[in-house]
C-alpha positions as CSV (number, residue, x, y, z in Angstrom):
1,M,44.1,-63.9,51.3
2,G,45.9,-64.8,48.1
3,R,45.8,-68.2,46.7
4,A,48.9,-70.3,47.2
5,M,50.8,-71.4,44.2
6,A,50.8,-75.2,43.5
7,H,54.2,-76.7,44.0
8,M,56.0,-78.4,41.1
9,I,56.1,-82.2,41.7
10,W,58.5,-83.5,38.9
11,K,60.4,-82.3,35.8
12,G,61.0,-84.3,32.7
13,A,59.7,-84.9,29.4
14,I,56.7,-86.6,27.3
15,S,58.1,-89.3,25.2
16,F,56.4,-90.6,22.1
17,G,58.3,-92.0,19.1
18,L,61.4,-89.7,18.6
19,V,59.6,-86.7,20.0
20,H,60.2,-85.3,23.5
21,V,58.2,-82.6,25.1
22,P,59.8,-81.1,28.1
23,V,57.3,-80.6,30.8
24,Q,56.9,-79.8,34.6
25,L,54.3,-81.6,36.5
26,Y,51.9,-79.9,39.1
27,P,48.9,-81.2,41.1
28,A,45.6,-80.4,39.4
29,T,43.5,-80.9,42.6
30,K,43.4,-79.6,46.3
31,S,42.0,-81.0,49.5
32,E,39.1,-78.9,51.0
33,R,38.2,-81.7,53.4
34,I,37.6,-80.8,57.1
35,G,40.4,-81.8,59.3
36,F,40.4,-82.6,63.0
37,N,43.3,-82.5,65.3
38,L,43.7,-85.2,68.1
39,L,43.5,-83.7,71.5
40,D,43.9,-84.8,75.2
41,K,40.3,-84.3,76.6
42,R,41.8,-83.8,80.1
43,S,43.8,-80.6,79.0
44,I,43.0,-79.9,75.3
45,D,46.6,-80.3,74.5
46,P,47.4,-81.6,70.9
47,I,48.5,-85.3,70.6
48,G,51.7,-85.6,68.6
49,Y,52.6,-88.3,66.0
50,K,55.8,-90.4,66.8
51,Q,57.5,-92.9,64.7
52,I,58.2,-95.8,66.9
53,N,60.9,-98.7,66.7
54,K,58.4,-101.6,66.7
55,R,60.8,-103.9,68.5
56,T,62.4,-101.6,71.3
57,G,59.3,-99.2,71.4
58,K,61.5,-96.3,71.4
59,E,61.1,-93.1,69.1
60,V,63.2,-93.0,66.0
61,T,64.2,-89.6,64.5
62,R,63.8,-88.6,60.9
63,D,67.4,-88.8,60.1
64,N,67.7,-92.5,61.4
65,I,64.8,-93.7,59.0
66,V,65.8,-95.4,55.8
67,R,63.7,-97.4,53.2
68,G,64.0,-101.1,53.1
69,F,62.8,-103.7,50.8
70,E,61.7,-107.0,52.4
71,Y,63.0,-109.8,50.2
72,E,62.2,-112.5,52.9
73,K,60.3,-112.4,56.1
74,G,62.0,-110.0,58.4
75,K,65.2,-109.6,56.1
76,Y,65.5,-106.3,54.3
77,V,67.8,-104.6,51.5
78,V,68.4,-101.0,52.4
79,L,68.0,-98.4,49.6
80,S,68.9,-94.8,49.6
81,D,66.6,-92.3,47.7
82,T,69.6,-91.7,45.4
83,E,70.0,-95.4,44.7
84,I,66.3,-95.6,44.1
85,R,66.4,-92.7,41.6
86,S,69.6,-94.0,39.8
87,A,68.2,-97.6,39.4
88,N,66.5,-96.5,36.1
89,P,66.9,-92.7,35.7
90,E,65.2,-92.7,32.2
91,S,61.9,-94.1,33.8
92,T,62.0,-91.3,36.5
93,Q,62.4,-88.4,33.9
94,T,59.8,-89.3,31.2
95,V,56.1,-89.7,30.6
96,D,56.7,-92.8,28.4
97,I,53.6,-93.2,26.0
98,L,52.9,-96.7,25.3
99,A,50.0,-96.2,23.0
100,F,47.1,-93.9,22.0
101,V,43.7,-95.3,22.6
102,D,40.1,-93.9,22.0
103,A,39.1,-91.8,25.1
104,P,35.8,-93.9,25.7
105,E,37.7,-97.0,26.1
106,V,39.2,-95.9,29.4
107,S,36.5,-96.5,32.1
108,F,36.0,-93.9,34.9
109,F,36.8,-96.9,37.2
110,F,40.4,-96.5,36.4
111,L,40.8,-92.8,36.8
112,D,42.9,-91.9,39.9
113,T,44.7,-88.6,40.4
114,P,44.9,-85.8,38.0
115,Y,48.1,-83.6,37.3
116,Y,48.8,-80.5,35.0
117,L,51.7,-80.8,32.5
118,V,53.2,-77.5,31.8
119,P,55.8,-76.9,28.9
120,D,59.4,-76.4,30.0
121,R,62.6,-75.3,28.3
122,K,60.9,-73.6,25.3
123,G,58.9,-76.6,24.6
124,E,55.7,-74.7,24.2
125,K,55.3,-75.3,20.3
126,V,55.8,-78.9,20.6
127,Y,53.5,-79.0,23.6
128,A,50.8,-77.3,21.8
129,L,51.3,-79.5,18.6
130,L,50.8,-82.7,20.7
131,R,47.7,-81.2,22.5
132,E,46.1,-80.2,19.2
133,A,46.7,-83.5,17.4
134,M,45.3,-85.4,20.3
135,K,42.2,-83.3,20.3
136,A,41.7,-83.6,16.7
137,S,42.2,-87.4,17.0
138,G,40.0,-88.0,20.0
139,K,42.6,-90.1,21.4
140,I,44.5,-90.3,24.8
141,G,47.7,-91.6,25.6
142,I,48.5,-94.5,27.9
143,A,51.8,-94.0,29.6
144,N,54.2,-95.2,32.3
145,V,55.5,-92.5,34.7
146,V,57.5,-92.9,38.0
147,M,56.5,-90.5,40.8
148,H,57.3,-90.7,44.6
149,N,59.4,-93.8,43.8
150,K,56.5,-95.8,42.2
151,Q,55.7,-96.6,38.6
152,H,52.2,-95.5,37.8
153,L,50.2,-96.3,34.6
154,A,48.6,-93.0,33.4
155,A,46.5,-91.4,30.8
156,L,47.6,-88.3,28.9
157,I,44.7,-86.2,28.1
158,A,44.2,-82.9,26.2
159,A,41.9,-80.8,28.4
160,G,41.2,-77.2,27.2
161,P,44.7,-75.5,27.0
162,A,46.4,-78.1,29.2
163,L,47.8,-81.5,28.8
164,V,46.8,-83.6,31.9
165,L,48.3,-86.7,33.4
166,N,45.8,-88.8,35.1
167,T,47.3,-91.7,37.0
168,L,45.2,-95.0,36.5
169,R,44.5,-97.8,38.6
170,R,45.6,-101.0,37.3
171,A,43.3,-104.0,36.2
172,D,44.0,-105.9,39.4
173,E,43.2,-102.9,41.4
174,V,39.6,-102.7,40.3
175,R,37.1,-105.2,41.6
176,S,35.0,-107.2,39.5
177,P,31.1,-106.6,39.9
178,E,30.9,-110.3,39.8
179,E,31.8,-110.3,43.3
180,L,28.6,-108.6,44.3
181,K,25.0,-109.6,44.3
182,L,23.4,-107.3,41.8
183,P,20.0,-107.6,39.8
184,A,20.2,-109.1,36.4
185,E,20.7,-106.9,33.5
186,G,17.9,-106.0,31.1
187,S,14.4,-104.9,32.0
188,K,12.7,-108.1,31.4
189,A,15.3,-110.2,33.6
190,A,15.0,-107.6,36.3
191,G,11.0,-107.7,36.3
192,I,10.7,-104.1,35.1
193,S,7.6,-103.2,33.1
194,P,7.7,-101.0,30.0
195,R,5.5,-98.7,31.7
196,E,7.8,-98.4,34.7
197,L,10.9,-97.9,32.5
198,D,9.1,-95.2,30.5
199,M,8.3,-93.2,33.7
200,A,11.9,-93.7,35.0
201,K,13.2,-92.4,31.6
202,K,10.7,-89.4,31.7
203,L,11.8,-88.5,35.4
204,I,15.5,-88.7,34.4
205,E,14.8,-86.3,31.6
206,D,12.9,-84.1,33.9
207,M,15.9,-83.6,36.2
208,S,18.4,-83.5,33.6
209,D,20.8,-80.4,33.6
210,T,24.3,-79.4,32.4
211,F,27.0,-80.2,34.9
212,D,28.6,-77.3,36.7
213,P,30.9,-78.2,39.5
214,A,30.5,-74.9,41.2
215,S,26.8,-75.6,41.7
216,Y,27.6,-78.3,44.3
217,H,29.2,-77.9,47.5
218,D,30.2,-79.9,50.6
219,T,27.1,-79.6,52.9
220,Y,28.9,-81.6,55.6
221,H,31.9,-79.2,55.5
222,D,29.4,-76.3,55.9
223,D,27.5,-77.9,58.8
224,I,30.8,-78.6,60.6
225,L,31.9,-75.1,60.4
226,A,28.5,-73.8,61.4
227,L,28.7,-76.1,64.5
228,V,32.3,-74.8,65.2
229,D,31.1,-71.3,65.0
230,K,28.2,-72.0,67.3
231,K,30.5,-73.4,70.0
232,I,32.8,-70.5,69.7
233,R,29.9,-68.0,70.2
234,A,28.8,-70.3,73.2
235,G,32.3,-69.8,74.9
236,K,34.4,-72.3,73.0
237,T,34.4,-75.0,75.7
238,E,30.8,-75.0,76.7
239,E,28.7,-78.0,75.7
240,I,26.1,-77.4,73.2
241,D,22.6,-78.8,74.1
242,E,22.2,-82.0,72.2
243,S,18.6,-81.3,71.6
244,E,19.4,-78.2,69.4
245,L,21.6,-80.4,67.2
246,A,19.0,-83.2,66.8
247,E,19.2,-84.3,63.2
248,E,16.1,-84.4,61.0
249,K,15.2,-88.1,60.7
250,P,15.6,-89.4,57.1
251,R,12.6,-89.7,55.1
252,T,11.4,-93.2,54.4
253,A,9.5,-94.4,51.5
254,D,6.0,-95.4,52.5
255,I,4.9,-96.2,48.8
256,L,5.5,-99.7,48.1
257,D,4.3,-99.7,44.4
258,L,7.1,-98.7,42.1
259,S,4.8,-97.4,39.5
260,D,3.1,-95.1,42.0
261,L,6.4,-93.8,43.4
262,L,7.5,-93.0,39.9
263,K,4.3,-91.2,38.8
264,R,4.4,-89.1,42.1
265,S,8.0,-88.2,41.3
266,L,7.2,-86.9,37.9
267,G,6.7,-83.1,37.7
268,R,9.0,-82.6,40.9
269,G,12.1,-82.0,38.9
270,K,13.4,-78.7,37.5
271,G,10.6,-77.9,35.4
272,K,11.7,-79.2,32.0
273,G,8.3,-80.1,31.1
274,G,7.8,-81.7,34.4
275,A,4.3,-80.3,35.0
276,S,3.2,-81.7,31.7
277,S,4.6,-85.3,32.3
278,K,1.5,-87.4,32.6
279,T,0.9,-90.9,32.6
280,D,-2.2,-92.8,31.4
281,D,-3.9,-92.9,34.8
282,D,-2.8,-89.5,36.3
283,D,-6.2,-88.3,36.4
284,D,-6.9,-90.8,39.2
285,A,-3.8,-89.9,41.2
286,P,-3.8,-87.2,43.9
287,P,-2.3,-83.9,43.1
288,A,1.4,-83.6,43.6
289,R,2.6,-81.3,46.0
290,K,4.6,-78.2,44.7
291,T,8.2,-78.9,45.6
292,P,11.0,-76.1,45.3
293,K,13.6,-76.4,42.8
294,R,16.7,-78.4,43.5
295,R,19.1,-76.4,45.8
296,R,22.1,-75.0,44.3
297,A,25.3,-73.7,45.9
298,A,25.7,-69.9,46.5
299,G,28.1,-68.4,44.1
């Protein structure tokens, strides 16, 4: 089965200074999540979705649904899609770059949804010029863009051959860690000994690898599909014996001493010097069980 082409979401231009780069916007991600339909358990008929008038309880057809802005409790101004677009037509047609900043300054906390920008109307050269200049400078652009009737803060990023627009969460959308009860920063303040820190660093090094997204897959997705297949082979509507589906109990740590736990963990990684990672009193420790390498996804 052929892969469906992504649908263009938006057409406009990147604007910085007096330069305009005509572009088209495409989604850069797709959902592969497991989806379930709601069914009537008595007849296995699908349950439909209805849009209901909250006052009368009656269903409202799509052509009778409009957008309203609540300016006071229970009072609305109705705006059509055309009126919303015409309110500020320039903002709905440009990726308006406000500033260029060093890429590491933008925390991953703020990254939301990525989109590809594709050159439009013979804009290939100026598109490539902006991309290469951004790569050489190590900068990303911070911009405003309007999509789906909402203004977004976004980061313009040069990624390989593409310019990517990644919408950003605003500062008031990211919770402060001060709201949470967290251990104090710093080894001494957290009660961590130099020996424990050294063993933890060795364990991290032992398990270090290059990031390959294709090596990781959704095991929940796979298990659900396997369960669905099992039910189909059993006759679709027959119940599967719950004992066959019993989950393996999660392992619990029975080692209360952190140093001992770290020591036993060393040497169980991928093998980058894992077998030779020894601590001062390893000779007194019981031999570590041989552990298979970390599972990777099938190609």
